[in-house]
C-alpha positions in Angstrom: -30.0 15.9 14.6 -31.4 17.6 17.7 -33.9 15.5 19.8 -37.5 16.6 19.9 -37.2 18.1 23.4 -35.7 21.2 21.8 -38.3 21.6 19.0 -39.2 25.3 18.7 -36.3 26.4 20.8 -33.5 25.4 18.4 -33.6 25.5 14.6 -30.9 24.4 12.2 -29.6 27.6 10.5 -29.6 26.0 7.1 -33.4 25.3 7.5 -34.2 29.0 7.8 -31.7 30.6 5.4 -32.8 31.5 1.9 -30.1 31.1 -0.7 -29.4 30.3 -4.3 -29.0 26.5 -4.9 -25.8 27.3 -6.7 -24.1 28.1 -3.4 -25.8 25.3 -1.4 -22.4 23.5 -0.6 -20.9 26.7 0.7 -23.9 27.4 2.9 -23.9 23.9 4.3 -20.1 24.1 5.0 -20.5 27.4 6.8 -23.8 26.9 8.6 -24.3 23.1 8.4 -24.0 22.3 12.1 -25.1 25.7 13.6 -28.4 26.1 15.4 -30.3 29.3 16.1 -31.6 29.0 19.7 -34.3 30.9 21.5 -32.4 31.5 24.7 -29.0 31.0 26.5 -30.0 27.8 28.3 -30.9 25.9 25.1 -27.7 27.2 23.4 -25.5 26.2 26.3 -27.1 22.8 26.5 -26.6 22.1 22.8 -23.1 23.5 22.6 -21.5 22.1 25.7 -23.5 18.8 26.5 -21.4 15.8 25.2 -24.6 14.4 23.6 -24.9 17.4 21.2 -21.8 19.5 20.9 -23.0 21.8 18.0 -22.4 25.5 17.4 -25.2 27.7 18.5 -26.3 31.4 18.3 -29.0 32.8 20.5 -31.4 35.5 19.5 -29.2 38.2 21.1 -26.3 37.2 18.9 -24.2 35.4 21.5 -22.2 32.5 19.9 -21.7 29.3 21.8 -19.1 26.9 20.4 -18.4 23.3 21.7 -14.7 24.2 21.7 -15.5 26.1 24.9 -15.6 29.7 23.6 -18.5 32.1 24.1 -18.4 35.3 22.0 -20.5 38.1 20.8 -23.5 39.6 22.4 -25.9 42.4 21.7 -24.5 45.8 22.3 -27.8 47.7 21.9 -26.3 50.0 19.3 -28.2 48.5 16.4 -31.7 49.6 15.4 -32.9 46.0 15.1 -31.7 42.5 15.7 -32.2 40.3 12.7 -32.2 37.1 14.8 -35.0 38.4 17.0 -36.9 39.3 13.9 -37.0 35.7 12.8 -39.7 33.6 14.6 -38.6 30.2 15.7 
């Protein structure tokens, strides 16, 4: 669980997803330790700090993984960004 100092800047993905309860175990397996973060700084802190080490995605779509990889990013080719549409 993320400490209170990130409240509003990081939300557990499973807390904001809507899904049928029949697939709850699948959703928890895929998104169970992934946080949606409001900015790069929060995402980097949660992904790479030894106290947290959780997968994160920022509102631009960049993925931060505690294994050390950073992937993705917003290319600007899409008419809208679904993560930005969600309010944290």
